[in-house]
C-alpha positions as CSV (number, residue, x, y, z in Angstrom):
1,M,0.0,0.0,0.0
2,V,1.3,3.4,-1.0
3,Q,1.1,6.1,1.7
4,A,0.3,9.7,0.9
5,S,3.1,12.2,1.4
6,P,2.8,14.4,4.4
7,S,2.1,17.5,2.3
8,H,-0.7,15.6,0.4
9,R,-2.1,14.5,3.7
10,M,-2.1,18.1,5.1
11,E,-3.8,19.4,2.0
12,R,-6.6,16.8,2.3
13,I,-7.0,17.6,6.0
14,T,-7.2,21.4,5.4
15,R,-9.7,20.9,2.6
16,L,-11.8,18.7,4.8
17,L,-11.6,21.1,7.7
18,Q,-12.5,24.0,5.4
19,R,-15.6,22.2,4.0
20,R,-16.7,20.9,7.4
21,L,-16.4,24.3,9.1
22,A,-18.5,25.9,6.4
23,E,-21.1,23.3,6.8
24,L,-21.2,23.7,10.6
25,I,-21.3,27.5,10.5
26,H,-24.3,27.5,8.2
27,S,-26.2,24.6,9.8
28,E,-25.4,24.9,13.5
29,I,-25.1,28.6,14.3
30,D,-28.4,30.4,14.4
31,D,-27.3,33.8,13.3
32,P,-28.6,35.3,10.1
33,D,-25.6,37.6,9.9
34,L,-23.4,34.6,9.1
35,D,-25.4,33.6,6.1
36,I,-23.1,35.4,3.6
37,I,-19.7,34.5,4.8
38,S,-17.4,31.9,3.4
39,I,-14.4,30.0,4.8
40,S,-11.8,31.2,2.2
41,H,-8.7,29.4,3.5
42,V,-7.5,27.2,6.3
43,E,-3.9,26.7,7.5
44,V,-3.2,23.9,9.9
45,S,-0.1,23.5,12.0
46,R,2.2,20.5,11.3
47,D,1.1,18.7,14.5
48,L,-2.6,19.5,13.8
49,S,-3.0,21.2,17.1
50,F,-3.8,24.7,15.7
51,A,-5.7,25.9,12.7
52,A,-5.9,29.5,11.3
53,I,-9.3,30.0,9.6
54,F,-9.7,32.8,7.1
55,I,-13.3,34.1,6.6
56,T,-14.5,36.2,3.7
57,T,-17.8,38.1,3.5
58,L,-19.7,37.9,0.2
59,S,-20.8,41.6,0.2
60,D,-19.2,44.6,-1.2
61,D,-20.9,47.0,1.2
62,P,-18.5,48.1,4.0
63,E,-21.3,48.4,6.5
64,I,-22.6,44.9,5.8
65,Q,-19.0,43.6,6.0
66,K,-18.5,45.2,9.4
67,K,-21.8,43.9,10.7
68,Q,-21.2,40.4,9.3
69,R,-17.7,40.0,10.7
70,P,-18.3,37.1,13.0
71,D,-16.9,37.1,16.6
72,P,-14.5,34.1,16.8
73,Q,-15.5,33.6,20.4
74,Q,-19.1,33.4,19.4
75,I,-18.3,30.8,16.8
76,S,-16.2,28.7,19.1
77,R,-18.8,28.8,21.9
78,S,-21.4,27.5,19.4
79,F,-19.3,24.3,19.0
80,T,-18.5,23.6,22.6
């Protein structure tokens, strides 16, 4: 059996994490302000103990962008 290279494995993990976080945010958090955000990028530490999650709002209006910027603590509380 051929094992995936560490970089290939990390890419798969980050893609899976990005997809799953997007699903969770839209299905588990009851906040209409989060409806037009997107998980644009995820970076995971080599030991998988830390992830940086980059979020993009899908509106060009600066007022909506400011209002729709999610509070990371609010998001993390929703999953604990």
